[in-house]
PDB file with SEQRES, HELIX, SHEET and CRYST1 records, atoms N, CA, C and O in Angstrom:
SEQRES   1 A   75  UNK UNK UNK UNK UNK UNK UNK UNK UNK UNK UNK UNK UNK          
SEQRES   2 A   75  UNK UNK UNK UNK UNK UNK UNK UNK UNK UNK UNK UNK UNK          
SEQRES   3 A   75  UNK UNK UNK UNK UNK UNK UNK UNK UNK UNK UNK UNK UNK          
SEQRES   4 A   75  UNK UNK UNK UNK UNK UNK UNK UNK UNK UNK UNK UNK UNK          
SEQRES   5 A   75  UNK UNK UNK UNK UNK UNK UNK UNK UNK UNK UNK UNK UNK          
SEQRES   6 A   75  UNK UNK UNK UNK UNK UNK UNK UNK UNK UNK                      
HELIX    1 AA1 UNK A   13  UNK A   19  1                                   7    
HELIX    2 AA2 UNK A   21  UNK A   23  5                                   3    
HELIX    3 AA3 UNK A   24  UNK A   36  1                                  13    
HELIX    4 AA4 UNK A   50  UNK A   52  5                                   3    
HELIX    5 AA5 UNK A   53  UNK A   61  1                                   9    
SHEET    1 AA1 2 UNK A  44  UNK A  49  0                                        
SHEET    2 AA1 2 UNK A  68  UNK A  72  1                                        
CRYST1    1.000    1.000    1.000  90.00  90.00  90.00 P 1           1          
ATOM      1  N   UNK A   1    -127.679 -49.056  68.764  1.00  0.00           N  
ATOM      2  CA  UNK A   1    -127.366 -50.221  69.579  1.00  0.00           C  
ATOM      3  C   UNK A   1    -127.397 -51.442  68.740  1.00  0.00           C  
ATOM      4  O   UNK A   1    -126.548 -52.317  68.909  1.00  0.00           O  
ATOM      5  N   UNK A   2    -128.345 -51.552  67.829  1.00  0.00           N  
ATOM      6  CA  UNK A   2    -128.466 -52.637  66.946  1.00  0.00           C  
ATOM      7  C   UNK A   2    -127.278 -52.805  66.005  1.00  0.00           C  
ATOM      8  O   UNK A   2    -126.804 -53.921  65.790  1.00  0.00           O  
ATOM      9  N   UNK A   3    -126.801 -51.701  65.449  1.00  0.00           N  
ATOM     10  CA  UNK A   3    -125.646 -51.725  64.554  1.00  0.00           C  
ATOM     11  C   UNK A   3    -124.423 -52.203  65.243  1.00  0.00           C  
ATOM     12  O   UNK A   3    -123.645 -52.957  64.658  1.00  0.00           O  
ATOM     13  N   UNK A   4    -124.203 -51.778  66.529  1.00  0.00           N  
ATOM     14  CA  UNK A   4    -123.022 -52.077  67.288  1.00  0.00           C  
ATOM     15  C   UNK A   4    -123.164 -53.415  68.064  1.00  0.00           C  
ATOM     16  O   UNK A   4    -122.219 -53.851  68.723  1.00  0.00           O  
ATOM     17  N   UNK A   5    -124.314 -54.040  67.983  1.00  0.00           N  
ATOM     18  CA  UNK A   5    -124.613 -55.294  68.725  1.00  0.00           C  
ATOM     19  C   UNK A   5    -124.522 -55.113  70.221  1.00  0.00           C  
ATOM     20  O   UNK A   5    -124.057 -56.008  70.927  1.00  0.00           O  
ATOM     21  N   UNK A   6    -124.963 -53.958  70.721  1.00  0.00           N  
ATOM     22  CA  UNK A   6    -125.020 -53.692  72.152  1.00  0.00           C  
ATOM     23  C   UNK A   6    -126.278 -54.042  72.753  1.00  0.00           C  
ATOM     24  O   UNK A   6    -127.274 -54.185  72.044  1.00  0.00           O  
ATOM     25  N   UNK A   7    -126.322 -54.202  74.077  1.00  0.00           N  
ATOM     26  CA  UNK A   7    -127.535 -54.473  74.773  1.00  0.00           C  
ATOM     27  C   UNK A   7    -127.717 -53.355  75.832  1.00  0.00           C  
ATOM     28  O   UNK A   7    -126.758 -52.845  76.413  1.00  0.00           O  
ATOM     29  N   UNK A   8    -128.981 -53.015  76.039  1.00  0.00           N  
ATOM     30  CA  UNK A   8    -129.314 -52.059  77.146  1.00  0.00           C  
ATOM     31  C   UNK A   8    -130.138 -52.818  78.126  1.00  0.00           C  
ATOM     32  O   UNK A   8    -131.189 -53.353  77.776  1.00  0.00           O  
ATOM     33  N   UNK A   9    -129.671 -52.880  79.391  1.00  0.00           N  
ATOM     34  CA  UNK A   9    -130.302 -53.721  80.363  1.00  0.00           C  
ATOM     35  C   UNK A   9    -130.645 -52.821  81.566  1.00  0.00           C  
ATOM     36  O   UNK A   9    -129.810 -52.011  81.969  1.00  0.00           O  
ATOM     37  N   UNK A  10    -131.787 -52.936  82.116  1.00  0.00           N  
ATOM     38  CA  UNK A  10    -132.218 -52.268  83.353  1.00  0.00           C  
ATOM     39  C   UNK A  10    -132.899 -53.214  84.259  1.00  0.00           C  
ATOM     40  O   UNK A  10    -133.072 -54.398  83.971  1.00  0.00           O  
ATOM     41  N   UNK A  11    -133.295 -52.640  85.403  1.00  0.00           N  
ATOM     42  CA  UNK A  11    -134.088 -53.372  86.327  1.00  0.00           C  
ATOM     43  C   UNK A  11    -135.064 -52.558  87.070  1.00  0.00           C  
ATOM     44  O   UNK A  11    -134.916 -51.337  87.111  1.00  0.00           O  
ATOM     45  N   UNK A  12    -136.034 -53.128  87.653  1.00  0.00           N  
ATOM     46  CA  UNK A  12    -137.077 -52.393  88.355  1.00  0.00           C  
ATOM     47  C   UNK A  12    -136.921 -52.690  89.849  1.00  0.00           C  
ATOM     48  O   UNK A  12    -137.272 -53.780  90.301  1.00  0.00           O  
ATOM     49  N   UNK A  13    -136.397 -51.731  90.617  1.00  0.00           N  
ATOM     50  CA  UNK A  13    -136.091 -51.936  92.096  1.00  0.00           C  
ATOM     51  C   UNK A  13    -137.347 -52.233  92.770  1.00  0.00           C  
ATOM     52  O   UNK A  13    -137.335 -53.005  93.728  1.00  0.00           O  
ATOM     53  N   UNK A  14    -138.465 -51.681  92.352  1.00  0.00           N  
ATOM     54  CA  UNK A  14    -139.741 -51.906  93.160  1.00  0.00           C  
ATOM     55  C   UNK A  14    -140.102 -53.350  93.325  1.00  0.00           C  
ATOM     56  O   UNK A  14    -140.579 -53.729  94.395  1.00  0.00           O  
ATOM     57  N   UNK A  15    -139.894 -54.210  92.292  1.00  0.00           N  
ATOM     58  CA  UNK A  15    -140.267 -55.576  92.341  1.00  0.00           C  
ATOM     59  C   UNK A  15    -139.266 -56.324  93.319  1.00  0.00           C  
ATOM     60  O   UNK A  15    -139.635 -57.265  94.022  1.00  0.00           O  
ATOM     61  N   UNK A  16    -138.021 -55.851  93.309  1.00  0.00           N  
ATOM     62  CA  UNK A  16    -137.052 -56.491  94.234  1.00  0.00           C  
ATOM     63  C   UNK A  16    -137.434 -56.156  95.691  1.00  0.00           C  
ATOM     64  O   UNK A  16    -137.184 -56.967  96.583  1.00  0.00           O  
ATOM     65  N   UNK A  17    -138.032 -54.986  95.948  1.00  0.00           N  
ATOM     66  CA  UNK A  17    -138.489 -54.588  97.271  1.00  0.00           C  
ATOM     67  C   UNK A  17    -139.542 -55.507  97.777  1.00  0.00           C  
ATOM     68  O   UNK A  17    -139.648 -55.760  98.977  1.00  0.00           O  
ATOM     69  N   UNK A  18    -140.380 -56.044  96.797  1.00  0.00           N  
ATOM     70  CA  UNK A  18    -141.519 -56.847  97.209  1.00  0.00           C  
ATOM     71  C   UNK A  18    -141.012 -58.374  97.273  1.00  0.00           C  
ATOM     72  O   UNK A  18    -141.381 -59.096  98.199  1.00  0.00           O  
ATOM     73  N   UNK A  19    -140.216 -58.809  96.333  1.00  0.00           N  
ATOM     74  CA  UNK A  19    -139.926 -60.256  96.187  1.00  0.00           C  
ATOM     75  C   UNK A  19    -138.598 -60.689  96.809  1.00  0.00           C  
ATOM     76  O   UNK A  19    -138.501 -61.793  97.345  1.00  0.00           O  
ATOM     77  N   UNK A  20    -137.540 -59.805  96.743  1.00  0.00           N  
ATOM     78  CA  UNK A  20    -136.263 -60.219  97.246  1.00  0.00           C  
ATOM     79  C   UNK A  20    -135.460 -59.034  97.845  1.00  0.00           C  
ATOM     80  O   UNK A  20    -134.387 -58.694  97.347  1.00  0.00           O  
ATOM     81  N   UNK A  21    -135.965 -58.449  98.856  1.00  0.00           N  
ATOM     82  CA  UNK A  21    -135.324 -57.180  99.382  1.00  0.00           C  
ATOM     83  C   UNK A  21    -133.894 -57.416  99.858  1.00  0.00           C  
ATOM     84  O   UNK A  21    -133.093 -56.482  99.899  1.00  0.00           O  
ATOM     85  N   UNK A  22    -133.568 -58.653 100.217  1.00  0.00           N  
ATOM     86  CA  UNK A  22    -132.248 -58.955 100.606  1.00  0.00           C  
ATOM     87  C   UNK A  22    -131.168 -58.830  99.608  1.00  0.00           C  
ATOM     88  O   UNK A  22    -129.992 -58.720  99.953  1.00  0.00           O  
ATOM     89  N   UNK A  23    -131.570 -58.846  98.302  1.00  0.00           N  
ATOM     90  CA  UNK A  23    -130.650 -58.761  97.201  1.00  0.00           C  
ATOM     91  C   UNK A  23    -130.207 -57.326  96.932  1.00  0.00           C  
ATOM     92  O   UNK A  23    -129.177 -57.133  96.285  1.00  0.00           O  
ATOM     93  N   UNK A  24    -130.910 -56.344  97.383  1.00  0.00           N  
ATOM     94  CA  UNK A  24    -130.717 -54.974  97.016  1.00  0.00           C  
ATOM     95  C   UNK A  24    -129.417 -54.463  97.486  1.00  0.00           C  
ATOM     96  O   UNK A  24    -128.693 -53.871  96.685  1.00  0.00           O  
ATOM     97  N   UNK A  25    -129.038 -54.640  98.754  1.00  0.00           N  
ATOM     98  CA  UNK A  25    -127.734 -54.086  99.240  1.00  0.00           C  
ATOM     99  C   UNK A  25    -126.537 -54.606  98.422  1.00  0.00           C  
ATOM    100  O   UNK A  25    -125.641 -53.833  98.083  1.00  0.00           O  
ATOM    101  N   UNK A  26    -126.521 -55.868  98.114  1.00  0.00           N  
ATOM    102  CA  UNK A  26    -125.455 -56.482  97.323  1.00  0.00           C  
ATOM    103  C   UNK A  26    -125.420 -55.831  95.886  1.00  0.00           C  
ATOM    104  O   UNK A  26    -124.369 -55.433  95.383  1.00  0.00           O  
ATOM    105  N   UNK A  27    -126.621 -55.754  95.280  1.00  0.00           N  
ATOM    106  CA  UNK A  27    -126.704 -55.164  93.988  1.00  0.00           C  
ATOM    107  C   UNK A  27    -126.215 -53.686  93.937  1.00  0.00           C  
ATOM    108  O   UNK A  27    -125.520 -53.244  93.023  1.00  0.00           O  
ATOM    109  N   UNK A  28    -126.649 -52.964  95.012  1.00  0.00           N  
ATOM    110  CA  UNK A  28    -126.201 -51.504  95.015  1.00  0.00           C  
ATOM    111  C   UNK A  28    -124.690 -51.456  95.190  1.00  0.00           C  
ATOM    112  O   UNK A  28    -124.047 -50.631  94.540  1.00  0.00           O  
ATOM    113  N   UNK A  29    -124.086 -52.295  96.032  1.00  0.00           N  
ATOM    114  CA  UNK A  29    -122.695 -52.317  96.137  1.00  0.00           C  
ATOM    115  C   UNK A  29    -121.914 -52.669  94.946  1.00  0.00           C  
ATOM    116  O   UNK A  29    -120.835 -52.131  94.697  1.00  0.00           O  
ATOM    117  N   UNK A  30    -122.483 -53.620  94.167  1.00  0.00           N  
ATOM    118  CA  UNK A  30    -121.806 -54.005  92.949  1.00  0.00           C  
ATOM    119  C   UNK A  30    -121.898 -52.892  91.909  1.00  0.00           C  
ATOM    120  O   UNK A  30    -120.965 -52.702  91.129  1.00  0.00           O  
ATOM    121  N   UNK A  31    -123.000 -52.160  91.886  1.00  0.00           N  
ATOM    122  CA  UNK A  31    -123.168 -51.019  90.956  1.00  0.00           C  
ATOM    123  C   UNK A  31    -122.198 -49.898  91.381  1.00  0.00           C  
ATOM    124  O   UNK A  31    -121.587 -49.243  90.537  1.00  0.00           O  
ATOM    125  N   UNK A  32    -122.078 -49.707  92.600  1.00  0.00           N  
ATOM    126  CA  UNK A  32    -121.161 -48.624  93.099  1.00  0.00           C  
ATOM    127  C   UNK A  32    -119.756 -48.961  92.753  1.00  0.00           C  
ATOM    128  O   UNK A  32    -118.986 -48.114  92.298  1.00  0.00           O  
ATOM    129  N   UNK A  33    -119.403 -50.265  92.979  1.00  0.00           N  
ATOM    130  CA  UNK A  33    -118.031 -50.695  92.637  1.00  0.00           C  
ATOM    131  C   UNK A  33    -117.743 -50.444  91.142  1.00  0.00           C  
ATOM    132  O   UNK A  33    -116.697 -49.890  90.806  1.00  0.00           O  
ATOM    133  N   UNK A  34    -118.657 -50.844  90.247  1.00  0.00           N  
ATOM    134  CA  UNK A  34    -118.454 -50.668  88.818  1.00  0.00           C  
ATOM    135  C   UNK A  34    -118.301 -49.178  88.491  1.00  0.00           C  
ATOM    136  O   UNK A  34    -117.519 -48.801  87.619  1.00  0.00           O  
ATOM    137  N   UNK A  35    -119.047 -48.352  89.192  1.00  0.00           N  
ATOM    138  CA  UNK A  35    -118.945 -46.875  88.956  1.00  0.00           C  
ATOM    139  C   UNK A  35    -117.555 -46.401  89.412  1.00  0.00           C  
ATOM    140  O   UNK A  35    -116.862 -45.720  88.657  1.00  0.00           O  
ATOM    141  N   UNK A  36    -117.133 -46.763  90.669  1.00  0.00           N  
ATOM    142  CA  UNK A  36    -115.826 -46.293  91.144  1.00  0.00           C  
ATOM    143  C   UNK A  36    -114.662 -46.827  90.289  1.00  0.00           C  
ATOM    144  O   UNK A  36    -113.620 -46.177  90.213  1.00  0.00           O  
ATOM    145  N   UNK A  37    -114.812 -47.954  89.670  1.00  0.00           N  
ATOM    146  CA  UNK A  37    -113.785 -48.527  88.853  1.00  0.00           C  
ATOM    147  C   UNK A  37    -113.781 -47.946  87.448  1.00  0.00           C  
ATOM    148  O   UNK A  37    -112.917 -48.262  86.630  1.00  0.00           O  
ATOM    149  N   UNK A  38    -114.817 -47.043  87.167  1.00  0.00           N  
ATOM    150  CA  UNK A  38    -114.869 -46.417  85.839  1.00  0.00           C  
ATOM    151  C   UNK A  38    -115.429 -47.274  84.807  1.00  0.00           C  
ATOM    152  O   UNK A  38    -115.321 -46.963  83.621  1.00  0.00           O  
ATOM    153  N   UNK A  39    -116.061 -48.408  85.208  1.00  0.00           N  
ATOM    154  CA  UNK A  39    -116.598 -49.336  84.163  1.00  0.00           C  
ATOM    155  C   UNK A  39    -118.023 -48.933  83.711  1.00  0.00           C  
ATOM    156  O   UNK A  39    -118.477 -49.336  82.640  1.00  0.00           O  
ATOM    157  N   UNK A  40    -118.681 -48.173  84.502  1.00  0.00           N  
ATOM    158  CA  UNK A  40    -119.993 -47.604  84.012  1.00  0.00           C  
ATOM    159  C   UNK A  40    -120.005 -46.093  84.304  1.00  0.00           C  
ATOM    160  O   UNK A  40    -119.370 -45.636  85.255  1.00  0.00           O  
ATOM    161  N   UNK A  41    -120.682 -45.376  83.536  1.00  0.00           N  
ATOM    162  CA  UNK A  41    -120.797 -43.917  83.698  1.00  0.00           C  
ATOM    163  C   UNK A  41    -122.247 -43.508  83.376  1.00  0.00           C  
ATOM    164  O   UNK A  41    -122.647 -43.405  82.216  1.00  0.00           O  
ATOM    165  N   UNK A  42    -123.014 -43.282  84.457  1.00  0.00           N  
ATOM    166  CA  UNK A  42    -124.406 -42.937  84.187  1.00  0.00           C  
ATOM    167  C   UNK A  42    -124.495 -41.639  83.426  1.00  0.00           C  
ATOM    168  O   UNK A  42    -123.681 -40.745  83.655  1.00  0.00           O  
ATOM    169  N   UNK A  43    -125.418 -41.504  82.558  1.00  0.00           N  
ATOM    170  CA  UNK A  43    -125.613 -40.295  81.807  1.00  0.00           C  
ATOM    171  C   UNK A  43    -126.395 -39.301  82.658  1.00  0.00           C  
ATOM    172  O   UNK A  43    -127.504 -39.596  83.103  1.00  0.00           O  
ATOM    173  N   UNK A  44    -125.809 -38.107  82.886  1.00  0.00           N  
ATOM    174  CA  UNK A  44    -126.459 -37.002  83.625  1.00  0.00           C  
ATOM    175  C   UNK A  44    -126.974 -36.042  82.622  1.00  0.00           C  
ATOM    176  O   UNK A  44    -126.192 -35.417  81.906  1.00  0.00           O  
ATOM    177  N   UNK A  45    -128.295 -35.896  82.537  1.00  0.00           N  
ATOM    178  CA  UNK A  45    -128.833 -34.950  81.579  1.00  0.00           C  
ATOM    179  C   UNK A  45    -128.964 -33.481  82.182  1.00  0.00           C  
ATOM    180  O   UNK A  45    -128.888 -32.479  81.472  1.00  0.00           O  
ATOM    181  N   UNK A  46    -129.152 -33.450  83.456  1.00  0.00           N  
ATOM    182  CA  UNK A  46    -129.400 -32.110  84.071  1.00  0.00           C  
ATOM    183  C   UNK A  46    -128.775 -32.073  85.491  1.00  0.00           C  
ATOM    184  O   UNK A  46    -128.900 -33.010  86.279  1.00  0.00           O  
ATOM    185  N   UNK A  47    -128.125 -30.982  85.757  1.00  0.00           N  
ATOM    186  CA  UNK A  47    -127.619 -30.682  87.082  1.00  0.00           C  
ATOM    187  C   UNK A  47    -128.314 -29.380  87.520  1.00  0.00           C  
ATOM    188  O   UNK A  47    -128.324 -28.393  86.784  1.00  0.00           O  
ATOM    189  N   UNK A  48    -128.886 -29.400  88.719  1.00  0.00           N  
ATOM    190  CA  UNK A  48    -129.566 -28.203  89.222  1.00  0.00           C  
ATOM    191  C   UNK A  48    -129.193 -28.010  90.737  1.00  0.00           C  
ATOM    192  O   UNK A  48    -128.931 -28.984  91.443  1.00  0.00           O  
ATOM    193  N   UNK A  49    -129.180 -26.796  91.183  1.00  0.00           N  
ATOM    194  CA  UNK A  49    -128.847 -26.534  92.543  1.00  0.00           C  
ATOM    195  C   UNK A  49    -130.036 -27.127  93.408  1.00  0.00           C  
ATOM    196  O   UNK A  49    -131.185 -27.199  92.972  1.00  0.00           O  
ATOM    197  N   UNK A  50    -129.662 -27.540  94.655  1.00  0.00           N  
ATOM    198  CA  UNK A  50    -130.639 -28.123  95.525  1.00  0.00           C  
ATOM    199  C   UNK A  50    -131.864 -27.271  95.713  1.00  0.00           C  
ATOM    200  O   UNK A  50    -132.945 -27.807  95.956  1.00  0.00           O  
ATOM    201  N   UNK A  51    -131.741 -25.975  95.613  1.00  0.00           N  
ATOM    202  CA  UNK A  51    -132.891 -25.044  95.749  1.00  0.00           C  
ATOM    203  C   UNK A  51    -133.858 -25.188  94.681  1.00  0.00           C  
ATOM    204  O   UNK A  51    -134.979 -24.690  94.792  1.00  0.00           O  
ATOM    205  N   UNK A  52    -133.474 -25.885  93.575  1.00  0.00           N  
ATOM    206  CA  UNK A  52    -134.451 -26.151  92.501  1.00  0.00           C  
ATOM    207  C   UNK A  52    -134.929 -27.574  92.446  1.00  0.00           C  
ATOM    208  O   UNK A  52    -135.270 -28.102  91.387  1.00  0.00           O  
ATOM    209  N   UNK A  53    -134.947 -28.160  93.561  1.00  0.00           N  
ATOM    210  CA  UNK A  53    -135.473 -29.559  93.763  1.00  0.00           C  
ATOM    211  C   UNK A  53    -136.888 -29.749  93.123  1.00  0.00           C  
ATOM    212  O   UNK A  53    -137.143 -30.731  92.427  1.00  0.00           O  
ATOM    213  N   UNK A  54    -137.772 -28.789  93.383  1.00  0.00           N  
ATOM    214  CA  UNK A  54    -139.108 -29.040  92.742  1.00  0.00           C  
ATOM    215  C   UNK A  54    -139.051 -29.023  91.251  1.00  0.00           C  
ATOM    216  O   UNK A  54    -139.822 -29.739  90.611  1.00  0.00           O  
ATOM    217  N   UNK A  55    -138.190 -28.252  90.664  1.00  0.00           N  
ATOM    218  CA  UNK A  55    -138.076 -28.267  89.191  1.00  0.00           C  
ATOM    219  C   UNK A  55    -137.514 -29.597  88.752  1.00  0.00           C  
ATOM    220  O   UNK A  55    -137.999 -30.200  87.795  1.00  0.00           O  
ATOM    221  N   UNK A  56    -136.500 -30.051  89.443  1.00  0.00           N  
ATOM    222  CA  UNK A  56    -135.899 -31.352  89.136  1.00  0.00           C  
ATOM    223  C   UNK A  56    -136.887 -32.481  89.190  1.00  0.00           C  
ATOM    224  O   UNK A  56    -136.879 -33.369  88.338  1.00  0.00           O  
ATOM    225  N   UNK A  57    -137.739 -32.450  90.188  1.00  0.00           N  
ATOM    226  CA  UNK A  57    -138.810 -33.493  90.328  1.00  0.00           C  
ATOM    227  C   UNK A  57    -139.797 -33.433  89.166  1.00  0.00           C  
ATOM    228  O   UNK A  57    -140.261 -34.457  88.665  1.00  0.00           O  
ATOM    229  N   UNK A  58    -140.116 -32.156  88.738  1.00  0.00           N  
ATOM    230  CA  UNK A  58    -141.011 -31.998  87.661  1.00  0.00           C  
ATOM    231  C   UNK A  58    -140.439 -32.544  86.358  1.00  0.00           C  
ATOM    232  O   UNK A  58    -141.170 -33.142  85.568  1.00  0.00           O  
ATOM    233  N   UNK A  59    -139.149 -32.347  86.122  1.00  0.00           N  
ATOM    234  CA  UNK A  59    -138.542 -32.837  84.936  1.00  0.00           C  
ATOM    235  C   UNK A  59    -138.670 -34.367  84.839  1.00  0.00           C  
ATOM    236  O   UNK A  59    -139.003 -34.929  83.796  1.00  0.00           O  
ATOM    237  N   UNK A  60    -138.401 -34.977  85.933  1.00  0.00           N  
ATOM    238  CA  UNK A  60    -138.573 -36.463  85.996  1.00  0.00           C  
ATOM    239  C   UNK A  60    -139.983 -36.865  85.839  1.00  0.00           C  
ATOM    240  O   UNK A  60    -140.296 -37.702  84.992  1.00  0.00           O  
ATOM    241  N   UNK A  61    -140.889 -36.281  86.651  1.00  0.00           N  
ATOM    242  CA  UNK A  61    -142.302 -36.587  86.559  1.00  0.00           C  
ATOM    243  C   UNK A  61    -142.962 -36.458  85.181  1.00  0.00           C  
ATOM    244  O   UNK A  61    -143.842 -37.222  84.787  1.00  0.00           O  
ATOM    245  N   UNK A  62    -142.460 -35.415  84.471  1.00  0.00           N  
ATOM    246  CA  UNK A  62    -143.058 -35.108  83.144  1.00  0.00           C  
ATOM    247  C   UNK A  62    -142.361 -35.902  82.050  1.00  0.00           C  
ATOM    248  O   UNK A  62    -142.731 -35.785  80.882  1.00  0.00           O  
ATOM    249  N   UNK A  63    -141.383 -36.692  82.391  1.00  0.00           N  
ATOM    250  CA  UNK A  63    -140.650 -37.442  81.379  1.00  0.00           C  
ATOM    251  C   UNK A  63    -139.774 -36.600  80.481  1.00  0.00           C  
ATOM    252  O   UNK A  63    -139.554 -36.956  79.323  1.00  0.00           O  
ATOM    253  N   UNK A  64    -139.246 -35.437  81.015  1.00  0.00           N  
ATOM    254  CA  UNK A  64    -138.451 -34.556  80.182  1.00  0.00           C  
ATOM    255  C   UNK A  64    -136.993 -34.763  80.434  1.00  0.00           C  
ATOM    256  O   UNK A  64    -136.189 -34.044  79.839  1.00  0.00           O  
ATOM    257  N   UNK A  65    -136.594 -35.657  81.241  1.00  0.00           N  
ATOM    258  CA  UNK A  65    -135.190 -35.940  81.503  1.00  0.00           C  
ATOM    259  C   UNK A  65    -134.744 -37.104  80.598  1.00  0.00           C  
ATOM    260  O   UNK A  65    -135.506 -38.041  80.358  1.00  0.00           O  
ATOM    261  N   UNK A  66    -133.555 -37.031  80.124  1.00  0.00           N  
ATOM    262  CA  UNK A  66    -132.962 -38.122  79.199  1.00  0.00           C  
ATOM    263  C   UNK A  66    -131.904 -38.943  79.921  1.00  0.00           C  
ATOM    264  O   UNK A  66    -131.280 -39.821  79.325  1.00  0.00           O  
ATOM    265  N   UNK A  67    -131.702 -38.658  81.210  1.00  0.00           N  
ATOM    266  CA  UNK A  67    -130.711 -39.350  81.988  1.00  0.00           C  
ATOM    267  C   UNK A  67    -130.938 -38.983  83.409  1.00  0.00           C  
ATOM    268  O   UNK A  67    -132.060 -38.626  83.771  1.00  0.00           O  
ATOM    269  N   UNK A  68    -129.935 -39.051  84.240  1.00  0.00           N  
ATOM    270  CA  UNK A  68    -130.041 -38.682  85.629  1.00  0.00           C  
ATOM    271  C   UNK A  68    -130.278 -37.202  85.864  1.00  0.00           C  
ATOM    272  O   UNK A  68    -129.737 -36.397  85.105  1.00  0.00           O  
ATOM    273  N   UNK A  69    -131.005 -36.808  86.805  1.00  0.00           N  
ATOM    274  CA  UNK A  69    -131.192 -35.446  87.215  1.00  0.00           C  
ATOM    275  C   UNK A  69    -130.492 -35.367  88.557  1.00  0.00           C  
ATOM    276  O   UNK A  69    -130.889 -36.050  89.501  1.00  0.00           O  
ATOM    277  N   UNK A  70    -129.432 -34.528  88.662  1.00  0.00           N  
ATOM    278  CA  UNK A  70    -128.618 -34.429  89.829  1.00  0.00           C  
ATOM    279  C   UNK A  70    -128.817 -33.113  90.494  1.00  0.00           C  
ATOM    280  O   UNK A  70    -128.860 -32.070  89.841  1.00  0.00           O  
ATOM    281  N   UNK A  71    -128.942 -33.155  91.823  1.00  0.00           N  
ATOM    282  CA  UNK A  71    -129.071 -31.899  92.619  1.00  0.00           C  
ATOM    283  C   UNK A  71    -127.687 -31.678  93.235  1.00  0.00           C  
ATOM    284  O   UNK A  71    -127.051 -32.608  93.731  1.00  0.00           O  
ATOM    285  N   UNK A  72    -127.237 -30.409  93.190  1.00  0.00           N  
ATOM    286  CA  UNK A  72    -125.918 -30.056  93.665  1.00  0.00           C  
ATOM    287  C   UNK A  72    -126.094 -29.052  94.791  1.00  0.00           C  
ATOM    288  O   UNK A  72    -127.091 -28.337  94.894  1.00  0.00           O  
ATOM    289  N   UNK A  73    -125.049 -29.040  95.642  1.00  0.00           N  
ATOM    290  CA  UNK A  73    -124.865 -27.981  96.703  1.00  0.00           C  
ATOM    291  C   UNK A  73    -123.701 -27.194  96.451  1.00  0.00           C  
ATOM    292  O   UNK A  73    -122.744 -27.717  95.881  1.00  0.00           O  
ATOM    293  N   UNK A  74    -123.665 -25.909  96.836  1.00  0.00           N  
ATOM    294  CA  UNK A  74    -122.461 -25.178  96.729  1.00  0.00           C  
ATOM    295  C   UNK A  74    -121.639 -25.286  98.027  1.00  0.00           C  
ATOM    296  O   UNK A  74    -122.215 -25.327  99.114  1.00  0.00           O  
ATOM    297  N   UNK A  75    -120.292 -25.334  97.924  1.00  0.00           N  
ATOM    298  CA  UNK A  75    -119.519 -25.495  99.081  1.00  0.00           C  
ATOM    299  C   UNK A  75    -118.794 -24.216  99.442  1.00  0.00           C  
ATOM    300  O   UNK A  75    -118.067 -24.177 100.435  1.00  0.00           O  
TER     301      UNK A  75                                                      
END                                                                             
């Protein structure tokens, strides 16, 4: 990131819940719009079937995920 002069920015939703909960719906809509327009692409490190939800939760809780952990259903 330093070599390319990029910035990595995040936010902590928990603080918004306490101090400005009214801003959350607008922020979520803006993020979804950016995603749908292809302007952002969240990194998905793991995809697991819904039946493995406990394993997915453990990956996150143990800090073993490097991106989003997505639960899938079969159709």
